[in-house]
C-alpha positions as a LaTeX table, in Angstrom:
\begin{tabular}{lrrr}
\hline
Residue & $x$ (\AA) & $y$ (\AA) & $z$ (\AA) \\
\hline
Met1 & 0.00 & 0.00 & 0.00 \\
Ala2 & 1.38 & 3.42 & $-0.98$ \\
Glu3 & 2.47 & 5.82 & 1.71 \\
Leu4 & 1.04 & 9.29 & 1.18 \\
Thr5 & 2.74 & 12.61 & 1.86 \\
Cys6 & 1.18 & 16.08 & 1.93 \\
Ala7 & 3.62 & 18.92 & 1.23 \\
Ile8 & 2.25 & 22.28 & 2.36 \\
Gly9 & 3.38 & 25.67 & 1.06 \\
Asp10 & 4.21 & 28.96 & 2.75 \\
Val11 & 1.65 & 29.66 & 5.51 \\
His12 & 2.71 & 33.19 & 6.51 \\
Gly13 & 0.67 & 33.53 & 9.67 \\
His14 & $-2.71$ & 32.36 & 8.36 \\
Ile15 & $-3.99$ & 29.86 & 10.92 \\
Asp16 & $-7.46$ & 29.77 & 9.34 \\
Lys17 & $-6.06$ & 28.69 & 5.97 \\
Leu18 & $-3.76$ & 26.18 & 7.66 \\
Thr19 & $-6.42$ & 24.43 & 9.73 \\
Ala20 & $-8.82$ & 24.31 & 6.77 \\
Leu21 & $-6.16$ & 22.79 & 4.53 \\
Leu22 & $-5.06$ & 20.25 & 7.13 \\
Asp23 & $-8.66$ & 19.11 & 7.48 \\
Leu24 & $-8.90$ & 18.58 & 3.72 \\
Cys25 & $-5.53$ & 16.77 & 3.68 \\
Ala26 & $-6.75$ & 14.36 & 6.37 \\
Arg27 & $-9.89$ & 13.62 & 4.36 \\
Arg28 & $-8.08$ & 13.20 & 1.05 \\
Ala29 & $-4.86$ & 11.49 & 2.14 \\
Gly30 & $-5.83$ & 9.98 & 5.50 \\
Ala31 & $-5.08$ & 10.95 & 9.06 \\
Asp32 & $-1.75$ & 9.06 & 8.99 \\
Ala33 & $-0.29$ & 10.82 & 5.93 \\
Arg34 & 3.13 & 12.36 & 6.39 \\
Leu35 & 3.00 & 16.16 & 6.55 \\
Ile36 & 5.92 & 18.21 & 5.22 \\
Phe37 & 5.74 & 21.96 & 5.75 \\
Ile38 & 7.95 & 23.90 & 3.37 \\
Gly39 & 8.73 & 26.87 & 5.65 \\
Asp40 & 7.70 & 30.51 & 6.16 \\
Tyr41 & 5.18 & 30.02 & 8.95 \\
Val42 & 5.46 & 33.60 & 10.22 \\
Asp43 & 5.14 & 37.22 & 8.97 \\
Arg44 & 2.53 & 39.02 & 6.84 \\
Gly45 & $-0.54$ & 37.22 & 8.20 \\
Pro46 & $-2.27$ & 38.01 & 11.50 \\
Asp47 & $-1.69$ & 34.76 & 13.42 \\
Ser48 & 2.00 & 33.81 & 13.32 \\
Arg49 & 1.97 & 32.82 & 16.99 \\
Ala50 & $-1.01$ & 30.51 & 16.49 \\
Val51 & 0.59 & 28.92 & 13.41 \\
Val52 & 3.86 & 28.19 & 15.21 \\
Ala53 & 2.06 & 26.83 & 18.28 \\
His54 & $-0.13$ & 24.62 & 16.07 \\
Leu55 & 2.85 & 23.17 & 14.21 \\
Met56 & 4.79 & 22.58 & 17.42 \\
Asp57 & 1.78 & 20.73 & 18.83 \\
Leu58 & 1.42 & 18.65 & 15.65 \\
Gln59 & 5.08 & 17.63 & 15.85 \\
Gln60 & 4.76 & 16.74 & 19.52 \\
Arg61 & 1.76 & 14.52 & 18.83 \\
Arg62 & 3.12 & 12.96 & 15.62 \\
Pro63 & 6.92 & 13.24 & 15.80 \\
Asp64 & 7.56 & 10.63 & 13.10 \\
Arg65 & 4.96 & 11.99 & 10.66 \\
Val66 & 5.37 & 15.79 & 10.73 \\
Val67 & 8.36 & 17.55 & 9.18 \\
Cys68 & 8.70 & 21.33 & 9.40 \\
Leu69 & 11.47 & 22.88 & 7.29 \\
Arg70 & 13.12 & 26.23 & 7.88 \\
Gly71 & 12.10 & 29.13 & 5.67 \\
Asn72 & 13.89 & 32.42 & 5.22 \\
His73 & 11.33 & 34.17 & 7.44 \\
Glu74 & 12.10 & 31.84 & 10.36 \\
Ala75 & 15.81 & 32.44 & 9.74 \\
Val76 & 15.27 & 36.22 & 9.85 \\
Val77 & 13.18 & 36.09 & 13.04 \\
Val78 & 15.83 & 34.03 & 14.83 \\
Ala79 & 18.63 & 36.28 & 13.59 \\
Ala80 & 16.70 & 39.42 & 14.59 \\
Ala81 & 16.19 & 38.04 & 18.09 \\
Arg82 & 19.86 & 37.15 & 18.46 \\
Glu83 & 20.88 & 40.57 & 17.16 \\
Ala84 & 18.55 & 42.29 & 19.64 \\
Leu85 & 20.03 & 40.19 & 22.43 \\
His86 & 23.56 & 41.03 & 21.21 \\
Thr87 & 24.46 & 37.36 & 20.94 \\
Leu88 & 25.22 & 37.53 & 17.21 \\
Pro89 & 26.66 & 40.24 & 14.95 \\
Gly90 & 24.06 & 42.35 & 13.17 \\
Asp91 & 23.65 & 40.68 & 9.76 \\
Val92 & 19.87 & 41.11 & 9.44 \\
Asp93 & 18.08 & 43.97 & 7.73 \\
Thr94 & 15.71 & 44.52 & 10.63 \\
Ala95 & 14.20 & 47.60 & 8.99 \\
Leu96 & 13.21 & 45.52 & 5.96 \\
Trp97 & 11.76 & 42.79 & 8.17 \\
Leu98 & 9.68 & 45.37 & 10.01 \\
Ser99 & 8.44 & 46.94 & 6.78 \\
Asp100 & 5.24 & 46.02 & 4.94 \\
Met101 & 7.35 & 43.87 & 2.63 \\
Gly102 & 8.90 & 41.88 & 5.46 \\
Gly103 & 5.84 & 41.42 & 7.62 \\
Gly104 & 7.70 & 41.41 & 10.90 \\
Leu105 & 5.35 & 43.87 & 12.58 \\
Asp106 & 2.49 & 41.42 & 12.02 \\
Thr107 & 4.47 & 38.71 & 13.77 \\
Leu108 & 5.36 & 40.90 & 16.73 \\
Ala109 & 1.72 & 41.99 & 17.04 \\
Ser110 & 0.52 & 38.39 & 17.08 \\
Tyr111 & 2.81 & 37.74 & 20.07 \\
Gly112 & 2.02 & 41.05 & 21.74 \\
Val113 & 5.69 & 42.10 & 21.91 \\
Glu114 & 7.77 & 45.00 & 20.61 \\
Asn115 & 10.90 & 43.25 & 19.33 \\
Ala116 & 12.08 & 39.80 & 18.33 \\
Ala117 & 14.09 & 39.29 & 21.52 \\
Gln118 & 10.81 & 39.22 & 23.47 \\
Leu119 & 9.42 & 36.27 & 21.52 \\
Pro120 & 8.96 & 33.07 & 23.56 \\
Ala121 & 12.24 & 31.23 & 23.90 \\
Glu122 & 10.63 & 27.90 & 23.06 \\
His123 & 9.31 & 29.29 & 19.76 \\
Leu124 & 12.68 & 30.81 & 18.85 \\
Asp125 & 14.46 & 27.55 & 19.77 \\
Trp126 & 12.00 & 25.59 & 17.60 \\
Met127 & 12.57 & 27.89 & 14.61 \\
Ala128 & 16.35 & 27.77 & 15.05 \\
Ala129 & 16.38 & 23.97 & 15.10 \\
Leu130 & 14.26 & 23.40 & 11.98 \\
Pro131 & 15.92 & 21.24 & 9.30 \\
Leu132 & 16.79 & 22.68 & 5.90 \\
Phe133 & 15.55 & 19.84 & 3.67 \\
Tyr134 & 13.82 & 16.49 & 3.52 \\
Asp135 & 14.69 & 13.83 & 0.93 \\
Asp136 & 12.43 & 10.80 & 0.41 \\
Gly137 & 14.37 & 9.39 & $-2.53$ \\
Arg138 & 12.01 & 10.69 & $-5.23$ \\
His139 & 11.33 & 14.21 & $-3.96$ \\
Tyr140 & 13.67 & 16.75 & $-2.38$ \\
Phe141 & 11.80 & 19.23 & $-0.21$ \\
Ala142 & 13.45 & 22.59 & 0.55 \\
His143 & 12.03 & 26.02 & 1.23 \\
Ala144 & 13.56 & 28.02 & $-1.63$ \\
Gly145 & 15.10 & 25.40 & $-3.90$ \\
Val146 & 18.62 & 24.20 & $-4.70$ \\
His147 & 21.65 & 25.57 & $-6.50$ \\
Pro148 & 22.02 & 23.78 & $-9.85$ \\
Asp149 & 25.82 & 24.02 & $-9.74$ \\
Arg150 & 26.00 & 21.86 & $-6.61$ \\
Thr151 & 24.92 & 18.30 & $-5.92$ \\
Leu152 & 22.11 & 17.78 & $-3.44$ \\
Ala153 & 24.69 & 16.67 & $-0.88$ \\
Glu154 & 26.62 & 19.92 & $-1.36$ \\
Gln155 & 23.77 & 22.39 & $-0.94$ \\
Gln156 & 24.38 & 25.27 & 1.45 \\
Glu157 & 21.96 & 26.93 & 3.85 \\
Asp158 & 21.67 & 30.08 & 1.74 \\
Asp159 & 20.75 & 27.94 & $-1.28$ \\
Leu160 & 18.04 & 26.01 & 0.49 \\
Val161 & 16.52 & 28.97 & 2.33 \\
Trp162 & 17.02 & 31.95 & 0.00 \\
Ile163 & 17.74 & 30.98 & $-3.61$ \\
Arg164 & 15.72 & 32.14 & $-6.60$ \\
Glu165 & 18.08 & 32.28 & $-9.56$ \\
Pro166 & 19.70 & 30.34 & $-11.11$ \\
Phe167 & 17.38 & 27.70 & $-9.64$ \\
Leu168 & 14.06 & 28.90 & $-11.05$ \\
Ser169 & 15.21 & 29.10 & $-14.66$ \\
His170 & 17.23 & 25.87 & $-14.62$ \\
Val171 & 15.82 & 23.16 & $-16.89$ \\
Gly172 & 18.13 & 20.26 & $-16.05$ \\
Asp173 & 17.21 & 17.38 & $-13.79$ \\
Phe174 & 18.18 & 17.57 & $-10.13$ \\
Gly175 & 17.94 & 13.83 & $-9.50$ \\
Arg176 & 14.73 & 14.39 & $-7.56$ \\
Leu177 & 11.62 & 16.48 & $-8.11$ \\
Val178 & 12.49 & 19.56 & $-6.04$ \\
Val179 & 9.41 & 20.67 & $-4.07$ \\
His180 & 9.72 & 24.25 & $-2.85$ \\
Gly181 & 8.02 & 27.52 & $-2.01$ \\
His182 & 9.57 & 30.95 & $-1.31$ \\
Thr183 & 8.70 & 32.55 & $-4.68$ \\
Pro184 & 4.92 & 33.14 & $-4.87$ \\
Val185 & 3.35 & 31.97 & $-8.12$ \\
Arg186 & 1.58 & 34.96 & $-9.63$ \\
Ala187 & $-1.22$ & 32.79 & $-11.04$ \\
Arg188 & $-1.95$ & 31.59 & $-7.46$ \\
Ile189 & $-1.87$ & 27.93 & $-8.50$ \\
Pro190 & 1.06 & 25.48 & $-8.25$ \\
Glu191 & 3.81 & 25.65 & $-10.83$ \\
Leu192 & 4.72 & 22.10 & $-11.91$ \\
Arg193 & 7.76 & 21.67 & $-14.15$ \\
Ala194 & 9.75 & 18.60 & $-15.14$ \\
Asn195 & 12.39 & 19.22 & $-12.47$ \\
Arg196 & 10.60 & 21.19 & $-9.73$ \\
Leu197 & 7.26 & 22.04 & $-8.13$ \\
Asn198 & 6.50 & 25.41 & $-6.57$ \\
Ile199 & 3.67 & 25.24 & $-4.01$ \\
Asp200 & 3.86 & 28.83 & $-2.75$ \\
Thr201 & 0.55 & 30.12 & $-4.09$ \\
Gly202 & 0.63 & 33.40 & $-2.19$ \\
Ala203 & $-1.12$ & 32.68 & 1.10 \\
Gly204 & 0.73 & 35.70 & 2.49 \\
Tyr205 & $-0.66$ & 37.91 & $-0.29$ \\
Asp206 & $-4.37$ & 37.02 & $-0.17$ \\
Gly207 & $-3.81$ & 33.84 & $-2.20$ \\
Pro208 & $-4.68$ & 30.29 & $-1.16$ \\
Leu209 & $-2.58$ & 27.92 & 0.89 \\
Thr210 & $-1.74$ & 24.85 & $-1.18$ \\
Ala211 & $-0.76$ & 21.24 & $-0.51$ \\
Ala212 & 0.61 & 18.69 & $-2.98$ \\
Ile213 & $-0.14$ & 15.02 & $-2.31$ \\
Phe214 & 2.47 & 12.41 & $-3.25$ \\
Asp215 & 2.76 & 8.68 & $-2.87$ \\
Asp216 & 6.06 & 6.87 & $-2.47$ \\
Arg217 & 5.77 & 5.00 & $-5.78$ \\
Arg218 & 5.82 & 7.90 & $-8.21$ \\
Arg219 & 7.53 & 11.23 & $-8.76$ \\
Asp220 & 4.61 & 13.36 & $-9.94$ \\
Pro221 & 1.96 & 14.54 & $-7.46$ \\
Leu222 & $-1.32$ & 12.68 & $-7.19$ \\
Ala223 & $-3.40$ & 15.76 & $-6.41$ \\
Phe224 & $-3.36$ & 19.36 & $-5.21$ \\
Leu225 & $-5.51$ & 20.87 & $-2.49$ \\
Thr226 & $-6.03$ & 24.42 & $-1.33$ \\
Asn227 & $-7.71$ & 25.60 & 1.84 \\
Ser228 & $-10.94$ & 25.88 & $-0.17$ \\
Gly229 & $-10.85$ & 22.65 & $-2.21$ \\
Glu230 & $-9.07$ & 20.55 & $-4.82$ \\
Ile231 & $-7.31$ & 21.89 & $-7.92$ \\
Arg232 & $-7.72$ & 20.13 & $-11.25$ \\
Leu233 & $-4.35$ & 18.87 & $-12.48$ \\
Asp234 & $-5.00$ & 20.26 & $-15.97$ \\
Ala235 & $-5.26$ & 23.78 & $-14.50$ \\
Leu236 & $-1.67$ & 23.92 & $-13.28$ \\
Val237 & 0.98 & 26.43 & $-14.32$ \\
Ser238 & 3.76 & 24.65 & $-16.19$ \\
\hline
\end{tabular}
């Protein structure tokens, strides 16, 4: 019997979209399906604290079935907190994070604090410890993508968390289908190409939150869900 995996795109502080999508994933793929979250749980939306708490609880209850990867927004929050605490040199553009583009003010407001150093230590520790990738042998899950000039074993943190080009325009095979987010698809539906799948459909910009369902016997996804229903495979951006 095939094992099913649901890969879930960038949440960006939208607990309502997250809980609706998880309910649909459970109905479509079963309550025991593996869940892989692609990163960017915080910023822009109104409920970053609730999203992080929900994911931490999911992992505690299903430690072998829930994988949460690190996104660039988690990396920035942790770095901003360390900078504010003077435990790390200032290498974060805090002003950008606190701008409308960064979404940091929304995160701070959801926690009821004024700066990143005041965020709960357990939430900061969780974000800091998140893995950078997950490889199931057919699919390679990473927040931003991979650098095409390096093997999968040689990828660096900046590649996995921040990259756009030359990854997005690369047409060669990576040895796995790379499943990623980070770069919102303007059409607000998943972008499936021969070598990669982008499931960031703009939940942080009034778009839907999307999940791709895989089984362990094939490379291509079986189905796509959003927080409001299923997407027809023939409607995808390619």
